[in-house]
N, CA and C atoms of all chains as a GROMACS GRO file, in nm:
protein
  624
    1UNK      N    1   3.038 -21.432  13.831
    1UNK     CA    2   2.988 -21.337  13.822
    1UNK      C    3   2.934 -21.336  13.987
    2UNK      N    4   2.912 -21.222  14.073
    2UNK     CA    5   2.870 -21.214  14.222
    2UNK      C    6   2.723 -21.251  14.190
    3UNK      N    7   2.659 -21.260  14.301
    3UNK     CA    8   2.564 -21.262  14.327
    3UNK      C    9   2.487 -21.109  14.302
    4UNK      N   10   2.348 -21.120  14.276
    4UNK     CA   11   2.258 -20.986  14.222
    4UNK      C   12   2.254 -20.962  14.378
    5UNK      N   13   2.322 -20.776  14.358
    5UNK     CA   14   2.250 -20.730  14.480
    5UNK      C   15   2.409 -20.715  14.610
    6UNK      N   16   2.468 -20.808  14.602
    6UNK     CA   17   2.610 -20.811  14.650
    6UNK      C   18   2.740 -20.746  14.556
    7UNK      N   19   2.710 -20.631  14.567
    7UNK     CA   20   2.840 -20.553  14.484
    7UNK      C   21   2.988 -20.543  14.575
    8UNK      N   22   3.081 -20.559  14.477
    8UNK     CA   23   3.198 -20.524  14.554
    8UNK      C   24   3.232 -20.442  14.609
    9UNK      N   25   3.377 -20.443  14.707
    9UNK     CA   26   3.359 -20.324  14.778
    9UNK      C   27   3.418 -20.191  14.701
   10UNK      N   28   3.472 -20.200  14.613
   10UNK     CA   29   3.541 -20.054  14.544
   10UNK      C   30   3.409 -19.994  14.476
   11UNK      N   31   3.315 -20.064  14.386
   11UNK     CA   32   3.184 -19.994  14.350
   11UNK      C   33   3.160 -19.887  14.472
   12UNK      N   34   3.125 -19.951  14.613
   12UNK     CA   35   3.029 -19.879  14.668
   12UNK      C   36   3.152 -19.747  14.700
   13UNK      N   37   3.267 -19.783  14.731
   13UNK     CA   38   3.361 -19.649  14.756
   13UNK      C   39   3.333 -19.548  14.637
   14UNK      N   40   3.335 -19.605  14.494
   14UNK     CA   41   3.355 -19.528  14.414
   14UNK      C   42   3.227 -19.409  14.387
   15UNK      N   43   3.114 -19.477  14.401
   15UNK     CA   44   3.052 -19.407  14.438
   15UNK      C   45   2.986 -19.287  14.516
   16UNK      N   46   3.102 -19.345  14.631
   16UNK     CA   47   3.080 -19.238  14.732
   16UNK      C   48   3.149 -19.160  14.695
   17UNK      N   49   3.258 -19.229  14.673
   17UNK     CA   50   3.405 -19.057  14.649
   17UNK      C   51   3.345 -18.967  14.560
   18UNK      N   52   3.273 -19.048  14.428
   18UNK     CA   53   3.192 -18.933  14.320
   18UNK      C   54   3.103 -18.841  14.388
   19UNK      N   55   3.035 -18.894  14.476
   19UNK     CA   56   2.944 -18.817  14.570
   19UNK      C   57   3.000 -18.681  14.634
   20UNK      N   58   3.110 -18.710  14.705
   20UNK     CA   59   3.155 -18.622  14.759
   20UNK      C   60   3.201 -18.518  14.666
   21UNK      N   61   3.303 -18.616  14.542
   21UNK     CA   62   3.350 -18.502  14.450
   21UNK      C   63   3.278 -18.394  14.401
   22UNK      N   64   3.177 -18.458  14.335
   22UNK     CA   65   3.066 -18.366  14.268
   22UNK      C   66   2.985 -18.259  14.361
   23UNK      N   67   2.924 -18.290  14.473
   23UNK     CA   68   2.903 -18.181  14.544
   23UNK      C   69   2.992 -18.090  14.578
   24UNK      N   70   3.109 -18.124  14.595
   24UNK     CA   71   3.263 -17.976  14.612
   24UNK      C   72   3.258 -17.913  14.542
   25UNK      N   73   3.203 -17.979  14.375
   25UNK     CA   74   3.196 -17.904  14.250
   25UNK      C   75   3.092 -17.781  14.286
   26UNK      N   76   2.950 -17.830  14.329
   26UNK     CA   77   2.850 -17.772  14.305
   26UNK      C   78   2.873 -17.646  14.444
   27UNK      N   79   2.952 -17.672  14.499
   27UNK     CA   80   3.012 -17.534  14.611
   27UNK      C   81   3.056 -17.460  14.540
   28UNK      N   82   3.204 -17.560  14.468
   28UNK     CA   83   3.264 -17.433  14.378
   28UNK      C   84   3.186 -17.353  14.291
   29UNK      N   85   3.085 -17.418  14.186
   29UNK     CA   86   3.020 -17.324  14.100
   29UNK      C   87   2.946 -17.219  14.197
   30UNK      N   88   2.906 -17.289  14.305
   30UNK     CA   89   2.849 -17.136  14.376
   30UNK      C   90   2.923 -17.008  14.429
   31UNK      N   91   3.014 -17.015  14.390
   31UNK     CA   92   3.133 -16.915  14.409
   31UNK      C   93   3.062 -16.818  14.294
   32UNK      N   94   3.058 -16.863  14.160
   32UNK     CA   95   3.040 -16.783  14.065
   32UNK      C   96   2.912 -16.723  14.034
   33UNK      N   97   2.807 -16.805  14.116
   33UNK     CA   98   2.668 -16.751  14.064
   33UNK      C   99   2.676 -16.656  14.176
   34UNK      N  100   2.742 -16.630  14.320
   34UNK     CA  101   2.738 -16.517  14.372
   34UNK      C  102   2.803 -16.361  14.333
   35UNK      N  103   2.929 -16.460  14.278
   35UNK     CA  104   3.058 -16.321  14.263
   35UNK      C  105   3.055 -16.323  14.113
   36UNK      N  106   2.965 -16.383  14.001
   36UNK     CA  107   2.978 -16.342  13.884
   36UNK      C  108   2.976 -16.200  13.809
   37UNK      N  109   3.041 -16.112  13.745
   37UNK     CA  110   3.044 -15.993  13.726
   37UNK      C  111   2.900 -15.941  13.664
   38UNK      N  112   2.886 -16.042  13.550
   38UNK     CA  113   2.753 -16.029  13.486
   38UNK      C  114   2.649 -16.120  13.499
   39UNK      N  115   2.558 -16.063  13.470
   39UNK     CA  116   2.430 -16.182  13.471
   39UNK      C  117   2.440 -16.309  13.395
   40UNK      N  118   2.457 -16.275  13.279
   40UNK     CA  119   2.476 -16.442  13.208
   40UNK      C  120   2.596 -16.545  13.268
   41UNK      N  121   2.702 -16.469  13.337
   41UNK     CA  122   2.780 -16.521  13.438
   41UNK      C  123   2.728 -16.623  13.548
   42UNK      N  124   2.594 -16.569  13.550
   42UNK     CA  125   2.552 -16.618  13.708
   42UNK      C  126   2.453 -16.716  13.620
   43UNK      N  127   2.389 -16.727  13.476
   43UNK     CA  128   2.285 -16.808  13.450
   43UNK      C  129   2.399 -16.922  13.404
   44UNK      N  130   2.496 -16.889  13.361
   44UNK     CA  131   2.606 -17.026  13.305
   44UNK      C  132   2.622 -17.080  13.451
   45UNK      N  133   2.643 -16.983  13.564
   45UNK     CA  134   2.706 -17.116  13.675
   45UNK      C  135   2.626 -17.207  13.737
   46UNK      N  136   2.480 -17.118  13.725
   46UNK     CA  137   2.348 -17.179  13.740
   46UNK      C  138   2.341 -17.312  13.664
   47UNK      N  139   2.353 -17.338  13.535
   47UNK     CA  140   2.332 -17.417  13.467
   47UNK      C  141   2.397 -17.503  13.472
   48UNK      N  142   2.579 -17.437  13.524
   48UNK     CA  143   2.639 -17.547  13.534
   48UNK      C  144   2.634 -17.621  13.683
   49UNK      N  145   2.544 -17.578  13.798
   49UNK     CA  146   2.516 -17.642  13.952
   49UNK      C  147   2.401 -17.732  13.909
   50UNK      N  148   2.320 -17.716  13.806
   50UNK     CA  149   2.226 -17.796  13.800
   50UNK      C  150   2.291 -17.878  13.676
   51UNK      N  151   2.372 -17.876  13.610
   51UNK     CA  152   2.443 -18.028  13.570
   51UNK      C  153   2.504 -18.114  13.645
   52UNK      N  154   2.501 -18.046  13.775
   52UNK     CA  155   2.633 -18.112  13.871
   52UNK      C  156   2.502 -18.200  13.927
   53UNK      N  157   2.406 -18.160  13.980
   53UNK     CA  158   2.279 -18.204  14.032
   53UNK      C  159   2.226 -18.246  13.992
   54UNK      N  160   2.239 -18.301  13.873
   54UNK     CA  161   2.195 -18.431  13.786
   54UNK      C  162   2.290 -18.565  13.791
   55UNK      N  163   2.393 -18.525  13.800
   55UNK     CA  164   2.511 -18.605  13.786
   55UNK      C  165   2.485 -18.652  13.973
   56UNK      N  166   2.413 -18.615  14.086
   56UNK     CA  167   2.499 -18.624  14.164
   56UNK      C  168   2.328 -18.754  14.196
   57UNK      N  169   2.234 -18.702  14.155
   57UNK     CA  170   2.078 -18.771  14.136
   57UNK      C  171   2.173 -18.924  14.068
   58UNK      N  172   2.212 -18.908  13.976
   58UNK     CA  173   2.234 -19.061  13.907
   58UNK      C  174   2.317 -19.129  14.007
   59UNK      N  175   2.400 -19.067  14.058
   59UNK     CA  176   2.549 -19.168  14.167
   59UNK      C  177   2.439 -19.166  14.300
   60UNK      N  178   2.337 -19.095  14.315
   60UNK     CA  179   2.246 -19.163  14.429
   60UNK      C  180   2.157 -19.286  14.418
   61UNK      N  181   2.100 -19.276  14.291
   61UNK     CA  182   2.051 -19.383  14.228
   61UNK      C  183   2.142 -19.525  14.229
   62UNK      N  184   2.247 -19.477  14.163
   62UNK     CA  185   2.396 -19.595  14.210
   62UNK      C  186   2.397 -19.679  14.326
   63UNK      N  187   2.406 -19.564  14.429
   63UNK     CA  188   2.418 -19.597  14.569
   63UNK      C  189   2.308 -19.703  14.586
   64UNK      N  190   2.198 -19.652  14.581
   64UNK     CA  191   2.058 -19.683  14.675
   64UNK      C  192   2.033 -19.803  14.595
   65UNK      N  193   2.027 -19.806  14.462
   65UNK     CA  194   1.996 -19.900  14.349
   65UNK      C  195   1.805 -19.862  14.318
   66UNK      N  196   1.800 -19.735  14.391
   66UNK     CA  197   1.653 -19.708  14.344
   66UNK      C  198   1.666 -19.617  14.186
   67UNK      N  199   1.615 -19.698  14.094
   67UNK     CA  200   1.581 -19.639  13.999
   67UNK      C  201   1.516 -19.526  13.958
   68UNK      N  202   1.421 -19.496  14.047
   68UNK     CA  203   1.356 -19.366  14.025
   68UNK      C  204   1.431 -19.254  14.026
   69UNK      N  205   1.545 -19.208  14.071
   69UNK     CA  206   1.622 -19.160  14.075
   69UNK      C  207   1.674 -19.103  13.966
   70UNK      N  208   1.687 -19.171  13.898
   70UNK     CA  209   1.738 -19.140  13.735
   70UNK      C  210   1.640 -19.030  13.665
   71UNK      N  211   1.473 -19.102  13.691
   71UNK     CA  212   1.356 -19.046  13.661
   71UNK      C  213   1.381 -18.899  13.709
   72UNK      N  214   1.447 -18.866  13.826
   72UNK     CA  215   1.411 -18.743  13.900
   72UNK      C  216   1.537 -18.699  13.820
   73UNK      N  217   1.650 -18.725  13.799
   73UNK     CA  218   1.725 -18.680  13.741
   73UNK      C  219   1.688 -18.588  13.559
   74UNK      N  220   1.636 -18.680  13.534
   74UNK     CA  221   1.588 -18.624  13.375
   74UNK      C  222   1.506 -18.487  13.417
   75UNK      N  223   1.376 -18.515  13.482
   75UNK     CA  224   1.303 -18.376  13.520
   75UNK      C  225   1.389 -18.261  13.555
   76UNK      N  226   1.508 -18.280  13.668
   76UNK     CA  227   1.579 -18.200  13.714
   76UNK      C  228   1.679 -18.133  13.539
   77UNK      N  229   1.707 -18.198  13.490
   77UNK     CA  230   1.761 -18.181  13.340
   77UNK      C  231   1.657 -18.062  13.275
   78UNK      N  232   1.541 -18.126  13.240
   78UNK     CA  233   1.439 -17.993  13.205
   78UNK      C  234   1.465 -17.871  13.259
   79UNK      N  235   1.418 -17.941  13.406
   79UNK     CA  236   1.412 -17.807  13.468
   79UNK      C  237   1.516 -17.694  13.451
   80UNK      N  238   1.631 -17.735  13.458
   80UNK     CA  239   1.744 -17.664  13.417
   80UNK      C  240   1.743 -17.597  13.311
   81UNK      N  241   1.765 -17.665  13.186
   81UNK     CA  242   1.694 -17.601  13.040
   81UNK      C  243   1.617 -17.507  13.035
   82UNK      N  244   1.500 -17.531  13.077
   82UNK     CA  245   1.380 -17.421  13.073
   82UNK      C  246   1.408 -17.297  13.134
   83UNK      N  247   1.492 -17.326  13.226
   83UNK     CA  248   1.553 -17.145  13.334
   83UNK      C  249   1.665 -17.115  13.246
   84UNK      N  250   1.740 -17.173  13.171
   84UNK     CA  251   1.829 -17.097  13.072
   84UNK      C  252   1.727 -17.051  12.986
   85UNK      N  253   1.718 -17.086  12.940
   85UNK     CA  254   1.624 -17.036  12.783
   85UNK      C  255   1.534 -16.888  12.867
   86UNK      N  256   1.445 -16.926  12.976
   86UNK     CA  257   1.385 -16.839  12.982
   86UNK      C  258   1.451 -16.728  13.030
   87UNK      N  259   1.529 -16.719  13.113
   87UNK     CA  260   1.621 -16.665  13.177
   87UNK      C  261   1.709 -16.541  13.029
   88UNK      N  262   1.720 -16.615  12.952
   88UNK     CA  263   1.764 -16.570  12.835
   88UNK      C  264   1.700 -16.493  12.707
   89UNK      N  265   1.570 -16.531  12.770
   89UNK     CA  266   1.515 -16.439  12.666
   89UNK      C  267   1.441 -16.312  12.714
   90UNK      N  268   1.431 -16.332  12.910
   90UNK     CA  269   1.403 -16.231  12.990
   90UNK      C  270   1.504 -16.105  12.958
   91UNK      N  271   1.639 -16.145  12.955
   91UNK     CA  272   1.728 -16.036  12.952
   91UNK      C  273   1.763 -15.966  12.829
   92UNK      N  274   1.733 -16.029  12.753
   92UNK     CA  275   1.734 -15.977  12.600
   92UNK      C  276   1.590 -15.899  12.602
   93UNK      N  277   1.481 -15.946  12.640
   93UNK     CA  278   1.351 -15.882  12.573
   93UNK      C  279   1.312 -15.830  12.672
   94UNK      N  280   1.322 -15.855  12.780
   94UNK     CA  281   1.259 -15.775  12.869
   94UNK      C  282   1.115 -15.867  12.873
   95UNK      N  283   1.076 -15.979  12.835
   95UNK     CA  284   0.935 -16.050  12.826
   95UNK      C  285   0.966 -16.173  12.782
   96UNK      N  286   0.930 -16.293  12.846
   96UNK     CA  287   0.939 -16.422  12.831
   96UNK      C  288   0.807 -16.481  12.741
   97UNK      N  289   0.656 -16.418  12.738
   97UNK     CA  290   0.562 -16.450  12.668
   97UNK      C  291   0.529 -16.327  12.646
   98UNK      N  292   0.526 -16.288  12.487
   98UNK     CA  293   0.474 -16.164  12.453
   98UNK      C  294   0.299 -16.125  12.395
   99UNK      N  295   3.164 -20.888  13.720
   99UNK     CA  296   3.273 -20.842  13.753
   99UNK      C  297   3.309 -20.718  13.674
  100UNK      N  298   3.273 -20.769  13.559
  100UNK     CA  299   3.362 -20.676  13.448
  100UNK      C  300   3.212 -20.561  13.450
  101UNK      N  301   3.095 -20.562  13.506
  101UNK     CA  302   2.975 -20.463  13.552
  101UNK      C  303   3.051 -20.357  13.620
  102UNK      N  304   3.139 -20.441  13.705
  102UNK     CA  305   3.128 -20.331  13.845
  102UNK      C  306   3.279 -20.222  13.802
  103UNK      N  307   3.390 -20.299  13.757
  103UNK     CA  308   3.485 -20.242  13.690
  103UNK      C  309   3.401 -20.110  13.586
  104UNK      N  310   3.342 -20.151  13.502
  104UNK     CA  311   3.281 -20.057  13.418
  104UNK      C  312   3.223 -19.957  13.475
  105UNK      N  313   3.164 -19.940  13.589
  105UNK     CA  314   3.079 -19.855  13.641
  105UNK      C  315   3.198 -19.774  13.721
  106UNK      N  316   3.302 -19.825  13.774
  106UNK     CA  317   3.362 -19.741  13.830
  106UNK      C  318   3.502 -19.667  13.749
  107UNK      N  319   3.505 -19.725  13.656
  107UNK     CA  320   3.586 -19.672  13.547
  107UNK      C  321   3.488 -19.587  13.495
  108UNK      N  322   3.370 -19.581  13.469
  108UNK     CA  323   3.281 -19.472  13.390
  108UNK      C  324   3.277 -19.312  13.537
  109UNK      N  325   3.237 -19.373  13.629
  109UNK     CA  326   3.253 -19.249  13.724
  109UNK      C  327   3.381 -19.164  13.763
  110UNK      N  328   3.495 -19.239  13.735
  110UNK     CA  329   3.624 -19.189  13.767
  110UNK      C  330   3.607 -19.087  13.620
  111UNK      N  331   3.586 -19.138  13.496
  111UNK     CA  332   3.594 -19.051  13.391
  111UNK      C  333   3.484 -18.910  13.399
  112UNK      N  334   3.351 -18.931  13.437
  112UNK     CA  335   3.281 -18.805  13.475
  112UNK      C  336   3.320 -18.737  13.578
  113UNK      N  337   3.396 -18.779  13.693
  113UNK     CA  338   3.453 -18.700  13.775
  113UNK      C  339   3.538 -18.572  13.708
  114UNK      N  340   3.633 -18.669  13.634
  114UNK     CA  341   3.725 -18.596  13.547
  114UNK      C  342   3.683 -18.493  13.467
  115UNK      N  343   3.589 -18.500  13.402
  115UNK     CA  344   3.531 -18.397  13.299
  115UNK      C  345   3.462 -18.318  13.438
  116UNK      N  346   3.368 -18.327  13.491
  116UNK     CA  347   3.306 -18.248  13.567
  116UNK      C  348   3.380 -18.125  13.623
  117UNK      N  349   3.458 -18.209  13.674
  117UNK     CA  350   3.600 -18.130  13.765
  117UNK      C  351   3.718 -18.034  13.666
  118UNK      N  352   3.727 -18.072  13.551
  118UNK     CA  353   3.767 -17.958  13.457
  118UNK      C  354   3.654 -17.867  13.386
  119UNK      N  355   3.537 -17.912  13.410
  119UNK     CA  356   3.518 -17.812  13.378
  119UNK      C  357   3.405 -17.670  13.459
  120UNK      N  358   3.428 -17.726  13.595
  120UNK     CA  359   3.432 -17.624  13.726
  120UNK      C  360   3.554 -17.572  13.724
  121UNK      N  361   3.659 -17.604  13.662
  121UNK     CA  362   3.791 -17.517  13.691
  121UNK      C  363   3.788 -17.427  13.571
  122UNK      N  364   3.727 -17.442  13.439
  122UNK     CA  365   3.709 -17.368  13.374
  122UNK      C  366   3.640 -17.273  13.426
  123UNK      N  367   3.531 -17.281  13.443
  123UNK     CA  368   3.386 -17.204  13.506
  123UNK      C  369   3.443 -17.076  13.605
  124UNK      N  370   3.553 -17.134  13.686
  124UNK     CA  371   3.593 -17.029  13.784
  124UNK      C  372   3.703 -16.924  13.724
  125UNK      N  373   3.810 -17.034  13.647
  125UNK     CA  374   3.951 -16.932  13.625
  125UNK      C  375   3.937 -16.864  13.452
  126UNK      N  376   3.831 -16.916  13.385
  126UNK     CA  377   3.824 -16.842  13.260
  126UNK      C  378   3.780 -16.741  13.285
  127UNK      N  379   3.886 -16.592  13.180
  127UNK     CA  380   3.843 -16.461  13.193
  127UNK      C  381   3.709 -16.403  13.172
  128UNK      N  382   3.609 -16.445  13.098
  128UNK     CA  383   3.519 -16.378  13.023
  128UNK      C  384   3.381 -16.484  13.013
  129UNK      N  385   3.248 -16.391  12.976
  129UNK     CA  386   3.123 -16.473  12.947
  129UNK      C  387   3.150 -16.607  12.901
  130UNK      N  388   3.185 -16.585  12.753
  130UNK     CA  389   3.197 -16.670  12.660
  130UNK      C  390   3.291 -16.797  12.685
  131UNK      N  391   3.419 -16.778  12.709
  131UNK     CA  392   3.496 -16.853  12.784
  131UNK      C  393   3.406 -16.984  12.903
  132UNK      N  394   3.368 -16.911  12.972
  132UNK     CA  395   3.320 -16.939  13.084
  132UNK      C  396   3.200 -17.055  12.988
  133UNK      N  397   3.123 -17.011  12.924
  133UNK     CA  398   3.035 -17.069  12.868
  133UNK      C  399   3.096 -17.206  12.783
  134UNK      N  400   3.220 -17.175  12.702
  134UNK     CA  401   3.278 -17.309  12.667
  134UNK      C  402   3.297 -17.401  12.747
  135UNK      N  403   3.359 -17.331  12.824
  135UNK     CA  404   3.393 -17.444  12.947
  135UNK      C  405   3.317 -17.528  13.037
  136UNK      N  406   3.166 -17.482  13.077
  136UNK     CA  407   3.090 -17.555  13.147
  136UNK      C  408   3.015 -17.651  13.030
  137UNK      N  409   2.986 -17.557  12.849
  137UNK     CA  410   2.927 -17.666  12.818
  137UNK      C  411   2.951 -17.779  12.772
  138UNK      N  412   3.089 -17.759  12.681
  138UNK     CA  413   3.115 -17.897  12.661
  138UNK      C  414   3.154 -18.008  12.751
  139UNK      N  415   3.291 -17.987  12.863
  139UNK     CA  416   3.333 -18.124  12.964
  139UNK      C  417   3.247 -18.145  13.067
  140UNK      N  418   3.133 -18.056  13.078
  140UNK     CA  419   3.008 -18.070  13.157
  140UNK      C  420   2.912 -18.180  13.141
  141UNK      N  421   2.898 -18.162  12.995
  141UNK     CA  422   2.795 -18.271  12.958
  141UNK      C  423   2.880 -18.393  12.918
  142UNK      N  424   2.977 -18.406  12.897
  142UNK     CA  425   3.059 -18.520  12.876
  142UNK      C  426   3.069 -18.592  13.000
  143UNK      N  427   3.088 -18.531  13.091
  143UNK     CA  428   3.140 -18.632  13.249
  143UNK      C  429   2.975 -18.628  13.276
  144UNK      N  430   2.864 -18.563  13.268
  144UNK     CA  431   2.753 -18.632  13.344
  144UNK      C  432   2.724 -18.735  13.238
  145UNK      N  433   2.721 -18.720  13.078
  145UNK     CA  434   2.702 -18.845  12.996
  145UNK      C  435   2.755 -18.995  13.039
  146UNK      N  436   2.900 -18.958  13.073
  146UNK     CA  437   2.993 -19.088  13.151
  146UNK      C  438   2.890 -19.088  13.258
  147UNK      N  439   2.909 -19.082  13.348
  147UNK     CA  440   2.784 -19.131  13.476
  147UNK      C  441   2.640 -19.156  13.404
  148UNK      N  442   2.523 -19.078  13.371
  148UNK     CA  443   2.447 -19.153  13.331
  148UNK      C  444   2.500 -19.301  13.202
  149UNK      N  445   2.582 -19.342  13.159
  149UNK     CA  446   2.626 -19.444  13.076
  149UNK      C  447   2.665 -19.524  13.224
  150UNK      N  448   2.707 -19.488  13.329
  150UNK     CA  449   2.709 -19.616  13.457
  150UNK      C  450   2.597 -19.636  13.470
  151UNK      N  451   2.496 -19.551  13.487
  151UNK     CA  452   2.359 -19.533  13.558
  151UNK      C  453   2.333 -19.725  13.429
  152UNK      N  454   2.339 -19.659  13.323
  152UNK     CA  455   2.330 -19.742  13.185
  152UNK      C  456   2.346 -19.896  13.237
  153UNK      N  457   2.478 -19.896  13.267
  153UNK     CA  458   2.547 -20.034  13.286
  153UNK      C  459   2.511 -20.091  13.385
  154UNK      N  460   2.463 -20.014  13.507
  154UNK     CA  461   2.420 -20.094  13.669
  154UNK      C  462   2.267 -20.112  13.660
  155UNK      N  463   2.170 -20.059  13.556
  155UNK     CA  464   2.054 -20.090  13.552
  155UNK      C  465   2.001 -20.176  13.402
  156UNK      N  466   2.061 -20.204  13.342
  156UNK     CA  467   2.056 -20.293  13.220
  156UNK      C  468   1.951 -20.226  13.116
  157UNK      N  469   1.961 -20.270  13.009
  157UNK     CA  470   1.884 -20.161  12.893
  157UNK      C  471   1.717 -20.141  12.936
  158UNK      N  472   1.681 -20.224  13.028
  158UNK     CA  473   1.516 -20.210  12.997
  158UNK      C  474   1.512 -20.087  13.116
  159UNK      N  475   1.418 -20.047  13.123
  159UNK     CA  476   1.375 -19.954  13.201
  159UNK      C  477   1.426 -19.836  13.296
  160UNK      N  478   1.527 -19.835  13.353
  160UNK     CA  479   1.581 -19.702  13.431
  160UNK      C  480   1.704 -19.724  13.341
  161UNK      N  481   1.780 -19.799  13.234
  161UNK     CA  482   1.888 -19.799  13.202
  161UNK      C  483   1.817 -19.705  13.054
  162UNK      N  484   1.736 -19.742  13.011
  162UNK     CA  485   1.668 -19.677  12.913
  162UNK      C  486   1.647 -19.521  12.914
  163UNK      N  487   1.581 -19.479  13.047
  163UNK     CA  488   1.568 -19.333  13.083
  163UNK      C  489   1.720 -19.282  13.099
  164UNK      N  490   1.844 -19.377  13.111
  164UNK     CA  491   1.982 -19.268  13.145
  164UNK      C  492   2.015 -19.271  12.985
  165UNK      N  493   1.998 -19.316  12.878
  165UNK     CA  494   1.983 -19.276  12.752
  165UNK      C  495   1.912 -19.198  12.707
  166UNK      N  496   1.809 -19.219  12.730
  166UNK     CA  497   1.764 -19.089  12.724
  166UNK      C  498   1.774 -18.944  12.766
  167UNK      N  499   1.888 -18.952  12.914
  167UNK     CA  500   1.903 -18.827  12.936
  167UNK      C  501   2.023 -18.780  12.866
  168UNK      N  502   2.097 -18.895  12.806
  168UNK     CA  503   2.220 -18.842  12.767
  168UNK      C  504   2.150 -18.789  12.627
  169UNK      N  505   2.084 -18.855  12.556
  169UNK     CA  506   2.010 -18.794  12.440
  169UNK      C  507   1.975 -18.673  12.489
  170UNK      N  508   1.870 -18.617  12.569
  170UNK     CA  509   1.856 -18.472  12.606
  170UNK      C  510   1.939 -18.376  12.634
  171UNK      N  511   2.081 -18.454  12.699
  171UNK     CA  512   2.156 -18.346  12.743
  171UNK      C  513   2.220 -18.263  12.646
  172UNK      N  514   2.299 -18.389  12.523
  172UNK     CA  515   2.310 -18.334  12.450
  172UNK      C  516   2.244 -18.244  12.301
  173UNK      N  517   2.138 -18.275  12.352
  173UNK     CA  518   2.049 -18.152  12.290
  173UNK      C  519   2.041 -18.083  12.303
  174UNK      N  520   1.999 -18.038  12.456
  174UNK     CA  521   1.925 -17.888  12.496
  174UNK      C  522   2.100 -17.794  12.596
  175UNK      N  523   2.223 -17.851  12.600
  175UNK     CA  524   2.288 -17.809  12.670
  175UNK      C  525   2.349 -17.697  12.554
  176UNK      N  526   2.363 -17.766  12.465
  176UNK     CA  527   2.439 -17.636  12.326
  176UNK      C  528   2.342 -17.556  12.315
  177UNK      N  529   2.176 -17.571  12.266
  177UNK     CA  530   2.133 -17.492  12.277
  177UNK      C  531   2.101 -17.392  12.403
  178UNK      N  532   2.103 -17.414  12.497
  178UNK     CA  533   2.112 -17.326  12.614
  178UNK      C  534   2.251 -17.201  12.614
  179UNK      N  535   2.358 -17.296  12.600
  179UNK     CA  536   2.483 -17.222  12.552
  179UNK      C  537   2.458 -17.096  12.452
  180UNK      N  538   2.387 -17.132  12.327
  180UNK     CA  539   2.385 -17.024  12.238
  180UNK      C  540   2.267 -16.918  12.293
  181UNK      N  541   2.184 -16.997  12.355
  181UNK     CA  542   2.122 -16.836  12.372
  181UNK      C  543   2.144 -16.763  12.503
  182UNK      N  544   2.252 -16.812  12.582
  182UNK     CA  545   2.344 -16.705  12.668
  182UNK      C  546   2.375 -16.626  12.571
  183UNK      N  547   2.440 -16.721  12.496
  183UNK     CA  548   2.540 -16.620  12.434
  183UNK      C  549   2.501 -16.510  12.403
  184UNK      N  550   2.370 -16.526  12.311
  184UNK     CA  551   2.325 -16.413  12.197
  184UNK      C  552   2.250 -16.288  12.350
  185UNK      N  553   2.245 -16.373  12.426
  185UNK     CA  554   2.176 -16.267  12.549
  185UNK      C  555   2.290 -16.170  12.618
  186UNK      N  556   2.416 -16.265  12.593
  186UNK     CA  557   2.505 -16.177  12.682
  186UNK      C  558   2.545 -16.044  12.556
  187UNK      N  559   2.589 -16.080  12.451
  187UNK     CA  560   2.614 -16.031  12.317
  187UNK      C  561   2.531 -15.899  12.335
  188UNK      N  562   2.379 -15.894  12.308
  188UNK     CA  563   2.249 -15.811  12.312
  188UNK      C  564   2.282 -15.718  12.446
  189UNK      N  565   2.320 -15.759  12.539
  189UNK     CA  566   2.328 -15.670  12.674
  189UNK      C  567   2.438 -15.625  12.689
  190UNK      N  568   2.496 -15.598  12.573
  190UNK     CA  569   2.711 -15.552  12.580
  190UNK      C  570   2.807 -15.593  12.652
  191UNK      N  571   2.771 -15.712  12.696
  191UNK     CA  572   2.908 -15.774  12.762
  191UNK      C  573   3.001 -15.761  12.688
  192UNK      N  574   3.122 -15.744  12.701
  192UNK     CA  575   3.245 -15.720  12.585
  192UNK      C  576   3.293 -15.819  12.534
  193UNK      N  577   3.350 -15.861  12.424
  193UNK     CA  578   3.444 -15.934  12.413
  193UNK      C  579   3.573 -15.911  12.448
  194UNK      N  580   3.678 -16.003  12.387
  194UNK     CA  581   3.838 -15.988  12.457
  194UNK      C  582   3.870 -15.922  12.345
  195UNK      N  583   4.006 -15.917  12.346
  195UNK     CA  584   4.017 -15.823  12.257
  195UNK      C  585   4.105 -15.906  12.157
  196UNK      N  586   4.060 -15.855  11.989
  196UNK     CA  587   4.064 -15.901  11.898
  196UNK      C  588   3.959 -16.003  11.817
  197UNK      N  589   3.849 -16.010  11.932
  197UNK     CA  590   3.770 -16.131  11.888
  197UNK      C  591   3.685 -15.995  11.838
  198UNK      N  592   3.587 -16.053  11.735
  198UNK     CA  593   3.501 -15.983  11.644
  198UNK      C  594   3.376 -16.064  11.632
  199UNK      N  595   3.257 -16.001  11.622
  199UNK     CA  596   3.147 -16.029  11.590
  199UNK      C  597   3.072 -15.997  11.464
  200UNK      N  598   3.042 -16.106  11.386
  200UNK     CA  599   3.007 -16.107  11.187
  200UNK      C  600   2.918 -15.968  11.203
  201UNK      N  601   2.947 -15.875  11.142
  201UNK     CA  602   2.815 -15.742  11.093
  201UNK      C  603   2.719 -15.781  11.006
  202UNK      N  604   2.661 -15.784  11.085
  202UNK     CA  605   2.484 -15.835  10.972
  202UNK      C  606   2.495 -15.749  10.846
  203UNK      N  607   2.550 -15.647  10.854
  203UNK     CA  608   2.525 -15.555  10.746
  203UNK      C  609   2.641 -15.636  10.587
  204UNK      N  610   2.734 -15.692  10.627
  204UNK     CA  611   2.822 -15.775  10.594
  204UNK      C  612   2.776 -15.865  10.514
  205UNK      N  613   2.694 -15.891  10.608
  205UNK     CA  614   2.609 -16.053  10.521
  205UNK      C  615   2.535 -15.994  10.462
  206UNK      N  616   2.452 -15.927  10.446
  206UNK     CA  617   2.339 -15.872  10.351
  206UNK      C  618   2.425 -15.836  10.218
  207UNK      N  619   2.601 -15.796  10.218
  207UNK     CA  620   2.646 -15.720  10.037
  207UNK      C  621   2.670 -15.899  10.028
  208UNK      N  622   2.694 -15.984  10.070
  208UNK     CA  623   2.725 -16.069   9.992
  208UNK      C  624   2.597 -16.195   9.983
   0.00000   0.00000   0.00000
């Protein structure tokens, strides 16, 4: 096994390619956020963008070797869930906390 | 070496599933179909990338946080998708042809 910290070339390349691909997917999802015909379409697309950003944070932690970004990914996932639930409540009942 | 290969394979699988989910989000005809496309494959893809983080950082510290992230995603994404589907149905977003919603009056009967 190689020494700690010295990763092979193809892992660095794979992480970088993954970052590029997932960022492009974020931009593609933004099309549906802007042009979705109804409000639930836009919320679903925002949810997909948040999930992609969570993946980007984990890939960034893999690239830099800093494990703090995985905690950041967890926080982003929690924020995305709260966003989805609160928008769903607001759309149906016109009120989040009664 | 095995660790590096495993990380590469998991990143490839995650990117594949995320791409499938985004194509479904862009191409499917209806809110309900798009929700199906984003919730399942996107969850699988992000879980695969989290697993790559677990393989990279080991079972303590950040690797444990990765496993907690997988558990959290598998709990919350279906819940959010269900709530948005219910909201869309109550808003009056139409279904596709041939799809029906179970009538509450029928359920009271039996």
